[in-house]
N, C-alpha and C positions, 0 to 999 in steps of 0.2 A: 355160750361160754359156761363153765363150769361154778359150783357153787364153794368153789375152796378158796379160801382166803391165805393170803401169806399170812406167815406167822412171825410174832413181833419177838425176837430172841435179842437181837441185837443192843446191845448199852453203848455206854461212854467210851471204855477204854477200844472196845470195837470199832467204833465210828471213828476213833484217834487212831489206831492203828490203817483202817482203810485209808484215810487222810494220807496220811505218809505213806503207805505204800502206793497210793496213786503218782505218787510224785515220785519219788524215789525208785530209780532204776541205775540202768547201768551210766547215766550222764556225766552223774555228781566224781565219776571214777575216770573220765573221759574226756570231757566237755571243759575244763580248764586249760587246756592247751590251747584250743578254740578261741576263746576269750582270748588270752596271751600274745595269739599271732593278730588281732585288731588294736590292740591296748598294751603298753609295753612297760607300764610302772605298776610298783605295788598298790599306788594311791590310786590310779584309775580300774586296778584288775578288781581290788576290794572294793572299788566304788560300782563297778555295773554289778558284782553278784550282789552286793549291799540294796542297789537300787530293785534290781530283779527281786531281792527279801520285800522289800517294801512295797512292792507291787502285787505278789503275793499276796501280804497280808491284807493289802485293798479288796484284794478280789476275795478272800477268806469273809470280812467284814459282809461285803456282798453279799455272798453266797449264804452264810449263817443269815442273813434278815430271810430271804428267800425261801431257806429252808422251814423258820419257822410261820410265815405266810402259807406256803403250801406243802403241808410235810406230806406227799404223795409220791407214790412208786412215778421215777424216770427224771427226776431234776428237771436240769436243764430241757427237757424236752415239755417238761410241765408247765415252767414259768415262760416257755415262748409261745403256749400253744392259750394260755390263759391269758397274758398280755398283750399278745399279737393276733396270729391267727393259727390255726390249725398248720395251714400250710408251711408257717416258717417253723413249728415244732418237725414236721415234717422233713423239710429241708436239713434240718440239723440230726435228725436220725439216718437219713439214707447217707449223710457225708460220714456218720458214725461209723456206720456199717461200711462201709467201701473205702475212704482212705483214714479218717485218725484212728481209729482203735485198732481194726484188723491188721493193716498195715504196719501199725506202731509196734502191736504183738510180735507178728510174723516177723520184725525186724530184731525185737528183745529176743525172741526164738532162737534165733539163729548164733546173735550173741551167746547167749548161754551155750548154745551148742560148741560155740570154739573155743571157749576156759572150759568146758568140761572135757574137750577131746585135748587141752592141752594137760590136765590136772590127772585122767585118769588114762590116758593112752588108748582109748579106745577107738577101732579102726571103722565106728559107722561114720555114714557121710554127716556132715551137719545140716541138712535138710532132712536127713531119717531120725536125728536126736532132737530137733527141732519139732518136731510134729509129733514124736512120741510126749517130750514134757505139753505142748499144747493137750493133746487128747489125754494124758492122764488127768491136768488138771481141771479138763473139763468134765472127766468123768465125778472128781472126788465132788465138785460143786452140783453135781448131778443128785448129790446126795444131802444135801440140804443148804441153806444158806447157814446154820450153824457150824456145817462140816468146811465150808469153803470161810467161813469166818477165822475159824482156828489155826486151819493151815496159813492163811494170809498173814495173820497175827504173829504165830511164831517166826516166821520167813521177815517182816518186819523187824522183830527184835533182832533178830541173827544180822541181818544188813547193817542195822544199825551199829551194833555191836563191832562188825567190822568196819563201819567210818569211825567210828571210835577207836578204834586200836589203832589203826592207821595216822591218825593225830598225834593218838598219845605218845607212840612208838617212834614217830617220824620228829616229833618235839625231842624227846627224849634223845635218841641213837642217831638221827641222822644229819646231824651238824648243819651248817649254813646259820647265816642270820638275813634278816631281811633288812633291805637299804631303803629307809622312808624318801631319801630324794632320788632326784627332782619328781614334782610331784604329777608333771605333764611332759610328755614325750615329743608334745611339738606345741607351736605357740598356737593360743585361744584362737581358733578357725573353724570356717565350714568342714574342713578334713578334717579336723579335731572330734567335729559332733557326727561328723558321719562316719568314722570309728568307732565309736560309742554305739551310736544306732545300729553299725555291724556287729559289735560285742553283743547288745542285749537281745540279739536272736537266737543262738545257741544259750543264753542264760533262760529266756524267758521258756524256751522247750524243757530246761532243766527243771524249772521250777512246775512248769504245767502239770497239771492232774487233779486238784485239788477237789475241784468239781465233781469229779466221778462219784464221789463217796454220796452224794445229793438222791444217784440214781435207788439205793437202795434206802430210802426213807420208810417205804413203806412196811420195813420188816423190822423197824428200831422199835423198842420197847416205849420211847418218849423222843420223838424224832426232832420235836421243837427244842426242846433242853437238850437231847444229848448231840444230833447232830452240829445245831451253833457251835456247843462247845468245843467239838470232835474237831470241829474246819479251825477254830481258832487255835487249841492244841497244838495241831498236828501240824499245822503250817509251822506255827511257832519252831516247833523242835525241828523243821526240816533248814528253815533260815540257820537254826544255829550249828545246825552238821554241816550244812554246803560252806557256811562262812569260816567255820572252823578248817576242813578240810582243804580250803583254795588258802588259808594263812600258812597251811603246811607246808603246803607245795610250792610255795613264794619262799619259804624261808628255807626249804634244802635245797630246791633246785635255782632258785631266781628266776627273773621273768623272762630271759633269753633263753635258757634250757628249757624252761617250760613249756615257750612258743615253740621249740625245735622236738619235742618227743612227743609221739603219739600216746603215750600211755604213761601218762605222768602218777598213777596212783604207784602202778607197778615201779616205775623209778624211784617215788619215796620209799616206799620199803625196802628195795634194793638198796640205797643208800644205810638205810637202817639195819637191815639185817642179811644183808645177800643175797644168794638165788633163795635159802629159803622164804625170805620175806616176800619175794616175789608171787613161789607159790601161794604163799597166804593168801596172800591178797587176791591172785587169781581164784581162789574158792570162792571168799568174799564177794567179789563181783559174779560169780555164776548163782549166787546165794541171793543176789540184789536183784539177778534179773529175773531169775525163778521166782523171786514176791511179787515183782511187776504185773506178772503174768496172770500169776494168783488173783490179784486185785481186780485188774481189766475182766477177768473170767466172770470175778464175782458181780462185779458191778452191772458192766455195762450192758447185758443181756434183759436190763429191766427195763431200758429204752424201747427196744424192741417188742417185747410182751406191752407198754405200754402203746406203742404206737398199734397193735392188732386189734389191744383192747378199745380202740377208738374207730375200728373197723380199716383203718390204715395200712393193713399188714394181714399176710394171711392169717384166717383166723386161728390154725393150730398153736401157733405161736404166742397167743394171746392168751395159752392155757397154761394152770400150774397142776403138777403132780398131786394129786390126791395122797399120794403117799408122803411125799416130802415138801409140798409148797412151795414147787419155786418153779419156775417156766422151764422147764428141762429142754421143748424143743428152742427157745431162745439161746439155751445157752451153748447146744449143739450148732446150733445154726452157726453162733456166732466163732465156735473152735473149728470149725469144717471151713469155714473161710478163710481164717488164720491160718489154717495148716496147708488150703491150698495156695495161699500166696508164697507161703514159707517153702513151698514143695518147686513153684514154679521160678520162685527168683527173683521178683517185681516188686519185694519189699522195697530197697533203696531208690526206688522211680518213685514210690509212692511216699514214702517221705518226704521225699523234695518238692510236694504238693503242699504239705500238712501244714505248715505255719502260719502262709495267709490265709486259709479258709476257718483253722483252728482262730485264730486272733480275731476275726469278722464274726463268729460266732459269739465269743468271748464277750465282747462290746457288743454284740444285741442280747444277750443276755443280762448284762449289766446296765445297758438303759431298759430295761425289762421293771427293775425297781421304778424310775418316776413315774414309768405308766401305773404301777399297781397303788404308786402312793396319791399318785392324780386319783384317784377312783377311789380311794379310802377319803380325801377329803378331810377334813378335824375330826372323825372319828379312829380311834386308834385301840385296835383290837388287843385282847387279853393276850398276854404271853410272846409278845411278836418283841423280837430282838432289833434295836433301830440301829443303823450303821453308823457310828461318830463322824461326824463332821457332813454327813450329806449334806446337800447334795456336792459340794466340792468334790470330795474324794470318790464321789461315784462318776462324775463327772470326768477327774483325774485317770482312773482307772480305764474308763472307756476309752478317752482318749491317746494312752498310752498304748491301748490296744491296738488301737487304729494307727498309731507311729510306728510301732512293730510291725503293723500290715503294707504301710507305706514302703519301710525297708526294706522288707522282702523283696515287696514288687521290683524296687528301683535295681535289689541286685538279683534278683533270681525273676527276670521279668519272664522266660517262656514256662518256666515250673510254676507261678504264681496263675499262669493263664489258663495251665491245664487244672489248677485245682478248684477255678472257678467255672472253669466250664463241667468240671464231675457235679459242682452243688449245683448248677440251673440243670442240669439234665434230670435232676428230682424237679422241676416241675411238672412236666407233661407224665413221671410217674403218678405223681401227688394227683394229679387230674383226674386219672383212671381209677385209683383207688377211692377217690371221693365218690367217683360217681357209682362206684360200684358197692360204697357203704349207703348211697342214698337209695339205690335202686332195691337193695334188700330189705333197707327200712320200710318204702314205700308197699313194697310185698307184701 
């Protein structure tokens, strides 16, 4: 490997924007109607989104401690490798490349394309616009982590302004009111618990993504301080935005109308400002999706870079550009993979496999903290952030992740089985790469 080292150019503001950018995509503009189809009162709808926010904050606490303990490149990959075994870390990177990251990016890119066509009237196909967006952002990130972070931060501020604008205009001009009673739409029963569990799946998906900021820890000026603080600030900001957005959707539309529309943000803005409001929020959604893509292209390639540095992937992917000090081939690999999925049109199938696999790995990373603390014994390292309420809060987060997996498997057994199958295909691939790495070392 070349001697080029990552450049530490990112600070607290960058970390906070990266955390928020990894969470906020198009989901908050769309998912409220999915939740309202499962639970049907303001109390339950806001309660589910609040529970998702609590879960996200618990995750932020855990990842903040992990980031101060292991402030290297790769984030989750590094935590799993150190706590368990390189094979577990490899499976995480394998699924990230094949399912969770590239499939999600392809789907978001196509969502961006549909809104872009609606706004501009351009005659290109969705796949062509999606490919152009993905490849353009890939090129920007090849110029260095500072360039990628600047673009991502600007887009994050713009989409925060779009959500805040929807909330303010909806409250002032949208009309309607929230009827707090009844609290429940059915008696307390297994059916109600199952409905809440089903509603938590899209909520958990909408809140996911804070952990990707840990991928670029090696490029932060003080990752132990700034990444841990950025996680807590970023997740707190997203929870506030999400609860405010759902509150205004309920006020303007009501639970029944919210459940009946597939475009709740557009419906709110149309009620507030007519067709001009609908166009305005379409611009906001397009910017939000583009920002999500920018964040993914900035962060996830650092996992493939870390895998290659460990001899578990193509060696060229683990090299940094001498000019920009970023893993250019890792960035290009992910950009091309997401573009291919967008062009082929298989992203919707891939997304169906994502939730069960994603939250199994979330639980695995959370429980890594138990392993690391046990190894630490009574000695406490300097500058280590400590999760409040551990081991109870950490255990609650891990169990909640597994409960979401169980709910997803129950409601979508076939898709969950395919996702787990893709995860398991990484075992022989790891065996191949680890043997290859050992043989090179012996020679």
